[in-house]
RODO-2510 file (C-alpha; in nm, 4 decimals, decimal comma):
residues 106
     n   res          X          Y          Z
     1     m     0,0318    -8,4281     3,1604
     2     a    -0,2292    -8,4781     2,9001
     3     l    -0,3139    -8,8279     2,7968
     4     m    -0,3036    -8,9660     2,4449
     5     i    -0,4695    -9,2522     2,2610
     6     t    -0,2328    -9,4813     2,0736
     7     d    -0,2777    -9,6781     1,7515
     8     e    -0,3831    -9,9801     1,9573
     9     c    -0,7263    -9,8128     1,9940
    10     i    -1,0054   -10,0424     1,8719
    11     n    -1,2685    -9,7632     1,8489
    12     c    -1,4866    -9,9321     2,1078
    13     d    -1,6474    -9,5992     2,2075
    14     v    -1,6085    -9,6695     2,5797
    15     c    -1,3773    -9,3796     2,6700
    16     e    -1,5559    -9,0863     2,5066
    17     p    -1,8625    -9,0661     2,7352
    18     e    -1,6457    -9,1116     3,0449
    19     c    -1,4481    -8,7896     2,9916
    20     p    -1,5871    -8,5149     3,2183
    21     n    -1,4113    -8,2467     3,0119
    22     e    -1,5328    -8,3679     2,6719
    23     a    -1,1706    -8,3956     2,5615
    24     i    -1,2164    -8,7217     2,3691
    25     s    -1,3535    -8,7302     2,0161
    26     l    -1,3396    -8,9571     1,7142
    27     g    -1,0476    -8,8657     1,4920
    28     p    -0,9848    -8,9640     1,1288
    29     e    -0,8991    -9,3243     1,2235
    30     i    -0,9118    -9,3616     1,6020
    31     y    -1,0273    -9,1644     1,9015
    32     q    -0,8139    -8,8681     2,0034
    33     i    -0,7707    -8,6513     2,3111
    34     a    -0,7659    -8,2705     2,2910
    35     p    -0,4727    -8,1856     2,5207
    36     e    -0,6078    -7,8383     2,5951
    37     r    -0,9131    -8,0032     2,7565
    38     c    -0,7501    -8,3066     2,9222
    39     t    -0,6911    -8,2638     3,2963
    40     e    -0,6416    -8,6372     3,3590
    41     c    -0,9713    -8,6013     3,5477
    42     v    -0,8125    -8,3703     3,8075
    43     g    -1,1010    -8,1868     3,9700
    44     h    -1,3427    -8,4689     3,8925
    45     f    -1,1935    -8,8067     3,9886
    46     d    -0,8844    -8,9554     4,1523
    47     e    -0,7895    -9,1467     3,8372
    48     p    -0,8376    -9,0741     3,4667
    49     q    -1,1676    -9,2389     3,3800
    50     c    -1,0751    -9,3146     3,0198
    51     v    -0,7722    -9,5122     3,1379
    52     q    -0,9904    -9,7024     3,3845
    53     v    -1,2431    -9,8150     3,1217
    54     c    -1,0172    -9,8759     2,8204
    55     p    -1,0255   -10,2502     2,7438
    56     v    -0,6953   -10,2478     2,5530
    57     a    -0,4920   -10,0102     2,7742
    58     c    -0,4088    -9,7730     2,4885
    59     i    -0,4268    -9,4434     2,6826
    60     p    -0,0868    -9,3525     2,8282
    61     v     0,0489    -9,0168     2,9371
    62     d     0,1591    -8,8071     2,6394
    63     p     0,5358    -8,7585     2,6868
    64     k     0,5208    -8,4420     2,4732
    65     r     0,2758    -8,2770     2,7141
    66     v     0,4175    -8,3066     3,0627
    67     e     0,2101    -8,0971     3,3052
    68     s     0,2302    -8,0631     3,6823
    69     r    -0,0687    -8,1317     3,9058
    70     e    -0,0931    -7,7556     3,9654
    71     t    -0,1111    -7,6952     3,5905
    72     l    -0,3852    -7,9576     3,5589
    73     w    -0,5802    -7,7858     3,8405
    74     a    -0,5423    -7,4504     3,6644
    75     k    -0,6695    -7,6062     3,3408
    76     y    -0,9651    -7,7570     3,5300
    77     r    -1,0532    -7,4168     3,6808
    78     r    -1,0329    -7,2541     3,3360
    79     l    -1,2627    -7,5165     3,1843
    80     v    -1,5147    -7,4743     3,4675
    81     a    -1,5103    -7,0954     3,4245
    82     e    -1,5594    -7,1324     3,0475
    83     a    -1,8507    -7,3699     3,1022
    84     k    -2,0141    -7,1297     3,3465
    85     g    -1,9664    -6,8418     3,1024
    86     a    -2,1155    -7,0438     2,8173
    87     a    -2,4106    -7,1439     3,0330
    88     a    -2,4717    -6,7827     3,1331
    89     a    -2,4448    -6,6668     2,7720
    90     s    -2,6977    -6,9242     2,6542
    91     a    -2,9443    -6,8622     2,9373
    92     p    -3,2629    -6,6902     2,8265
    93     s    -3,2918    -6,3226     2,9091
    94     p    -3,5627    -6,2301     3,1548
    95     v    -3,8748    -6,0815     2,9986
    96     l    -3,9314    -5,7394     3,1442
    97     p    -4,2593    -5,5508     3,1097
    98     q    -4,2432    -5,2658     2,8633
    99     e    -4,2791    -4,9179     3,0001
   100     g    -4,6386    -4,8020     2,9955
   101     s    -4,7762    -5,1513     2,9506
   102     e    -4,8875    -5,1830     3,3113
   103     k    -5,2447    -5,0889     3,3901
   104     e    -5,2793    -4,7992     3,6246
   105     e    -5,4820    -4,8647     3,9307
   106     g    -5,7532    -4,6147     3,9887
***
Protein backbone atom coordinates (compact mmCIF):
# COMPACT_ATOMS: atom_id res chain seq x y z
CA UNK A 1 0.00 0.00 0.00
CA UNK A 2 1.35 3.36 -0.88
CA UNK A 3 0.74 6.20 1.49
CA UNK A 4 -0.91 9.49 0.65
CA UNK A 5 -0.86 12.99 2.09
CA UNK A 6 -4.27 14.50 2.78
CA UNK A 7 -5.49 18.09 2.63
CA UNK A 8 -4.76 18.44 6.34
CA UNK A 9 -1.06 18.84 5.39
CA UNK A 10 0.37 22.09 6.78
CA UNK A 11 3.48 22.06 4.52
CA UNK A 12 5.79 21.86 7.50
CA UNK A 13 8.54 20.19 5.42
CA UNK A 14 9.20 17.53 8.06
CA UNK A 15 8.27 14.44 6.02
CA UNK A 16 10.19 15.05 2.80
CA UNK A 17 13.76 14.54 4.11
CA UNK A 18 12.69 11.46 6.08
CA UNK A 19 11.68 9.46 3.00
CA UNK A 20 14.48 7.01 2.09
CA UNK A 21 13.01 6.52 -1.39
CA UNK A 22 12.63 10.22 -2.22
CA UNK A 23 8.94 9.62 -2.85
CA UNK A 24 7.76 12.86 -1.20
CA UNK A 25 7.81 16.18 -3.02
CA UNK A 26 6.03 19.51 -2.85
CA UNK A 27 2.95 19.49 -5.04
CA UNK A 28 0.91 22.46 -6.30
CA UNK A 29 -0.60 23.10 -2.85
CA UNK A 30 0.64 20.46 -0.41
CA UNK A 31 3.24 17.73 -0.29
CA UNK A 32 2.52 14.60 -2.30
CA UNK A 33 3.77 11.02 -2.40
CA UNK A 34 4.78 9.32 -5.66
CA UNK A 35 3.15 5.89 -5.26
CA UNK A 36 5.62 4.24 -7.62
CA UNK A 37 8.41 5.13 -5.16
CA UNK A 38 6.60 4.62 -1.83
CA UNK A 39 7.42 1.32 -0.13
CA UNK A 40 6.09 2.42 3.28
CA UNK A 41 9.77 2.25 4.25
CA UNK A 42 9.87 -1.53 3.70
CA UNK A 43 13.53 -2.40 3.28
CA UNK A 44 14.63 0.60 5.33
CA UNK A 45 12.61 0.85 8.56
CA UNK A 46 9.94 -1.02 10.51
CA UNK A 47 7.49 1.88 10.26
CA UNK A 48 6.92 4.56 7.61
CA UNK A 49 9.12 7.45 8.70
CA UNK A 50 6.89 10.15 7.25
CA UNK A 51 3.98 8.89 9.35
CA UNK A 52 6.19 8.88 12.44
CA UNK A 53 7.27 12.52 12.06
CA UNK A 54 4.07 14.13 10.73
CA UNK A 55 2.80 16.55 13.40
CA UNK A 56 -0.79 16.55 12.09
CA UNK A 57 -1.19 12.84 11.24
CA UNK A 58 -2.18 13.51 7.63
CA UNK A 59 -0.42 10.52 6.00
CA UNK A 60 -2.73 7.50 5.85
CA UNK A 61 -2.61 4.46 3.60
CA UNK A 62 -3.96 5.24 0.13
CA UNK A 63 -7.05 3.01 -0.25
CA UNK A 64 -6.68 3.17 -4.05
CA UNK A 65 -3.21 1.61 -3.91
CA UNK A 66 -3.43 -1.52 -1.80
CA UNK A 67 -0.16 -3.47 -2.04
CA UNK A 68 1.00 -6.59 -0.22
CA UNK A 69 4.21 -6.66 1.79
CA UNK A 70 5.73 -8.82 -0.96
CA UNK A 71 4.84 -6.18 -3.55
CA UNK A 72 6.43 -3.49 -1.38
CA UNK A 73 9.61 -5.61 -1.10
CA UNK A 74 9.67 -6.05 -4.88
CA UNK A 75 9.30 -2.29 -5.32
CA UNK A 76 12.13 -1.72 -2.82
CA UNK A 77 14.41 -4.12 -4.73
CA UNK A 78 13.58 -2.37 -8.02
CA UNK A 79 14.38 1.05 -6.55
CA UNK A 80 17.69 -0.22 -5.15
CA UNK A 81 18.62 -1.74 -8.52
CA UNK A 82 17.72 1.52 -10.30
CA UNK A 83 19.82 3.52 -7.84
CA UNK A 84 22.79 1.21 -8.35
CA UNK A 85 22.40 1.47 -12.13
CA UNK A 86 22.22 5.26 -11.96
CA UNK A 87 25.28 5.39 -9.73
CA UNK A 88 27.22 3.15 -12.12
CA UNK A 89 26.13 5.22 -15.11
CA UNK A 90 27.27 8.46 -13.49
CA UNK A 91 30.59 7.08 -12.25
CA UNK A 92 33.59 8.47 -14.09
CA UNK A 93 35.20 6.20 -16.64
CA UNK A 94 38.71 5.06 -15.85
CA UNK A 95 41.44 6.89 -17.75
CA UNK A 96 43.42 4.38 -19.72
CA UNK A 97 46.81 5.16 -21.26
CA UNK A 98 46.69 5.59 -25.01
CA UNK A 99 48.48 3.02 -27.09
CA UNK A 100 52.03 4.06 -27.84
CA UNK A 101 52.10 6.68 -25.12
CA UNK A 102 54.19 4.58 -22.76
CA UNK A 103 57.93 5.08 -22.87
CA UNK A 104 59.86 2.05 -23.92
CA UNK A 105 62.49 0.91 -21.53
CA UNK A 106 65.85 0.44 -23.10
